[in-house]
N, C-alpha and C positions, 0 to 999 in steps of 0.2 A: 400198403398204406393208402387209404382212401381219405379224401379231402373234398371240400366244395371247389367247384370250377373257379378259376381266377377271372376276374374281370380284365377285358382289354386294357392294356396300359396306354396312358395318354402320353408318357413321357418317361425316357429312361436316362438315369444320370448316374455316373460314379462321382461326381463332383459336388452336387447338391446334397446337403444332409451331414448329420453328426453334431455333436455339441459345439464344436468350434464353429460351424457354420451358423448354428442357432444364436451363438453369442454375438458373431459379427452382424446378424440380422437385427437383434435387439439394439446394437449400437449404431444402427443405420449405415453399416458398412456394405449392404447389398442392395442391388437394384431391383427393379420390377421383376426381373426374369430370375431372381434368386441367385444371381452370380455376383462376385465381388465388384464393385466400381472401382475404376482405375485409381481414384483418390485413395482407396482403401489400402491398395498395394503401396502407394507412395508414403501413406502415414505410418503403416507398420514398419516399412523399411527406415524411414526417418528416425522413427522412436528407437528402433533397435540399435541404429547406430549412435544417435545423440544421447541416449541415457548413460552409456559408459563414458562418452565424449565429456559430458558435464562433470561427472564424477573425476575424470582425469584432470580437468582444469581445476576444479575446487581442491582436490587433495594436494596437486602440485603447488597451488598457491598457499595453502595453509600448512603443509608439512614440508619442511626443508630437506627431509631426508628421501623424500620420494619425487620422481621426475618421470612423468609418464607421457611426456609430450611425443614419443614415438608412436602412440596411437594414431596419430594424424598422419603418419607415413607408412603405416602398417597395411600392405595391400590386401593382407588376409582379412582384415576387418572390412574393407570395403566389398570385397567379393562375397563375403558371407552375409553381412547385415543390410548392405545396400542393393547390391545386384541380385543376389540369390533369392531374398526374401521378396523382392519386388517382382521378379520373374516368375516365381513359383506361384504367386497369386495372380498376376497378370495372365498367365498362360491358361487359367481355368476357363475363360470364355471360349477360346479356340478348341480345348480339348472337349467341353461338353458338346459343343456342336459336331464334332467329329465321332464322338461315341454315339450320338443319336443318329448320325448318317449310317454308320455301319450297322447299327441294330435294326434300323428301318429297311435296309438292304437285304438282310437275311429274310425279311418276309415279303418285301416288294418282289423280289426275284422268284419266289415261290421256291427257293432251294429247301426250305423248311416247309414240309407238306403240312395240310389241315390236321392230319392224324397226330402230328408232332407238336401242334401248337401249345398244347396245354404244358407240355414238358418244357417248351422253350420259355413260356411265361414264368414258370417255376424257377428256371435257371436265372432269369432276370431278376426276379424278386429276391432270390437268394443272394446274386451280387449286390444288388442295392442294400440289402440289409447288412452285408458284410462292409461296404465300403462307407456307411453311415453308423456303424455300430459304435455305441458308447464305449463298451468295453474295450474294443480295439483302440479307440482314440486315447482311453486311459492308459493302456500299455504303452502307446506311443509317447504320451507325456512323461511317464516314469522313465522310459529310455532316454527320451530327449534331456530330462534333468540329469540323468546320470552321465550321458555323454558329455553334456556341456560342462558339468562339474569336473570331470575326469580330464577333458581336454584343456580347460583353463589351468588347473593345477599343473599338468604336465608341461604347458607353455611356460608358466612362472618358474618351474625348476630348471628348465632348460636353458632359458635366456636370462643373462644377468642384466639388470637394469630394464626389464620388460615392463610394459605397462600393467600386465596382469597381476604382478607381485614379485616376491623373491623368495629363494630357498634360504631358510634360516635354522640352524641346528639340526640338519637332517630332515626338516619338514618345510612346509610351504605356507607362506603367509601372503594371503591374497590382498591387493589393493582394494579401494573402494571400487573402482572400475572393474577390477577383476572379479569381485563378489556380485555386481549387478550384471556382468557378462554371463556369470555362470548361473544366475537365477532368473534373468529376464531375456536378454538379447541372444544367448546361445541356445537356451531352450527352445525360443521361438523358431530360430534358424534350423535346428535339428528336428523339431516337431514338423514344421513344414516339409522338410526333405524325406522325413520317414513316412509322412502321410502320403506323399507321391509314391514312395516305394510300396506302400500298402495298395494303394490303387493299382499299382501295376501288378501286384501278385494277384489281387482280385480279377483283374481283366484276364491275366493268363489263366487262373481257374475257369473263368467263364469260358474262354476259348476251348479249354479241354473239355468242358461239358458239352458245349456245342459240337465238337467233333465227334462225340458219341451218338449223336442224332443220327437218323436215316436221311442224309443229305441227298438231294436230287442234282447230282453233278451233271454237267453237260459237256462232255469231251470236246465238242465242236464248237463250243462258245468261242466267239473271237477274242476275248481276253487272255485265251490259252492257259486258263487255270480253271476251267470247268465251271465257271460262273462265279468263282470266288476271287476274281481280280479286284473287286472292290476292297478287300482286306489290304491291299497296298497302301490304303490310306491310313491304316493303323499306326505305323511308326511315327508319323508326323504329330500324332497326340501328344507324344512324349519328347518332342524337340526342345520345348522349353525346359523341361526337367534335365535332359542331357546337357543343355547349354548351361544350366545352374551348376550341375555337377562338374562339368568341364572348367568352369570358371574358378571353383574351388581348387580343383587339381592344379590348374595353371598357376595359380599365386602361390599354392603350396610349394610347387617345384621352384618358383623364382625366390622364395623365401629360403628354400634348402641351398639354392646355388651361392648364397652369400656365404654359407659354412661349409659347404661340401664341394669339392672340386670335381666335376663331372666333365668327361669329354663330350664333344659334340655327337659321337656315335652312341654314347651311352644315353644321352637326352633324346636322341632320334627313337632308340629302342624303347625307352620308357613311354614316349608320346604313342609310338606304334602300337605297343601293347595295350594302352588304354582305348586307342581307337578300335582295335580289334575286340577288345572286351565289350564296348559299347555296342558294335554291330551284333556280335553273337548274343549278347544279353537281350537286346531289344528286338531282334528278329527271331530269336529262338522260339518264343511261344508259337508262331505260325508253324513250326514243325509238326505240331498236333495233327494237322491236315495232310501231312504228307503221306501216310498209309492210304488214305482215303482216296487222294488224287492219283497215287500210283496204281491202285486197284482199277480206278475208273479209266486210266490211261490204257492199261493192259487190256482190259476188257474191250475198250474201244478199238484197239489194234487187232485183237482177234476177231470181233464180230464185223468190223467194217472191212478188214482184211479178207474175210471169207467171203463177204458180199461182192468186194470187187473181184476177187478170184472167180466166183461164179458168173459175174457179169462179163469178165473179159474172155471167160472159156466160152461162153454163149456167143459173144462177138466174134471170136475166131471160127467157130462152127459156121456161123451164118455168113461171114464175108469171105474168111480164107478158104476154109475146107470145101465150100460149096462151089468154088471157082467163079465167083461173081466178080465183075469188073470194077475198077475204081470210079467209073462214070456213074455206076448205080449208087454210089456211096453220096454223091452229090446231093445236098438237101436232106439227107437222113439225119435223124436226131441221135443216132446211135454213137458216133463219135463224141458228140457233146456229152452225153451220158457218162462215156467212159472217162472224159476229162473231169467232169463233176466228181465222179468216184475216186479218181487219183488225188483231187484236191482234198476231199474228205478224209482220206488216208493220211495225207500229208498233214492235215490240221491236226489230227489225233497224235501223230509222230512228235508234233511241235508243241504238244501240251506240256506245260510246266508241272511239276510235282511240288513246288514250292511257291505259294502264292505271293510273290513279291516281284517288284520291278527294280531298274536300275536307279529310278528317280527316288524312291523311297530310301535307298541305301546312301544316295547323295545328300538327301536331307539329313540323315543321321550323322553322317560324317561332317557335313557343314555344321551342324549345331555343336558337335563334339569338337571339331577342329579350330572353329573360330576363335574361342578363348585361348587355344594353345598357341595362336600365332604370337602372343606376347612373349612366350617362352622360345620360340623359333627364332625371333628378332634378336634375341640376345646372343645368338651365335652366327646367324646369316643376315647380311644387310637386306634392307627392304627391297631394293632393286633386284637383287639375285634371287630372294625368295619368291617375288612376283614372277621372275623369268621361270624359275623352276616349277611353279604353279601352272603357268602357261604351257609349258612343255609337257606337262602331264595330261592335258586336255587335247594335245595334238596327236 
């Protein structure tokens, strides 16, 4: 399939673009850089929370059979409408900058050769189109509306006297706040959440396509990842997303603890499984580079190992088999070259086949674990929790 060559890209972004982005731009919610202003996040989060709140107050005052004041003590509401919405929008600035750094490094390091540049640009264009696709966002809106409606009705049917509504004659009658939550606040929450999920999918597909290019990996690179060490920046892009997800998980667990008796061990298992899922899910996309790095490491061990063996064999013939004395070795560059070759082979042996470092894992665990402290504090005193965390670093 032939097509016209693509022009060099001035900027790559999985954040900028799409109908929702254009809507916020028209409403003045975007800055000169095309990214959301801080006040945009605060306004949307406040609206998402306050619209059902106003409905709760009005209906509670006008309808004697309804009392939705529990809305103001519902931690799930604050986590979803205030924290999550604000974080998912605010984190776009940081994520966009990191995306740009990673893509720039692929070209600046020359890992992708000039002969692969056209394919590289097409991969970026495809990722751009996917992330800003009107069709994709339309699907996300439909899913968000469905999830919000379903979630609100389930909550109204499970909890007696909840702010969402009540179960009546085998059905569910939503309150005014419940209807607004299922039509406005809930869809906004789920849409932003699903939009970040879609960005994660697009980024994963992009990495998969890049792993299929002929990458010029350097086994002796000091990053111990063949030159792909900069990919360790990638997990930090989604720390805001992970924090938002964990906030929802934490308040959901806290809410369930009021109705279900769980032991400390059960809670620890639940939280531990969630942390494991986060690490595997968000580090997993980097596994597409494992075969490339493994082959590069194996080839380096064979080639540099052969070179070292030939050198050391020649060294032995020259200095040991010839009967020369140690005094003659003084000032000779031969021992230094042997040491350098040994260091080269050692570097190849230490090359990692998974392009990640401990700091990236700590970032993910920190973003996922911070909201979970609220759950942990229900079973472990703060002083004891701090002591245990401190012992974990020793």
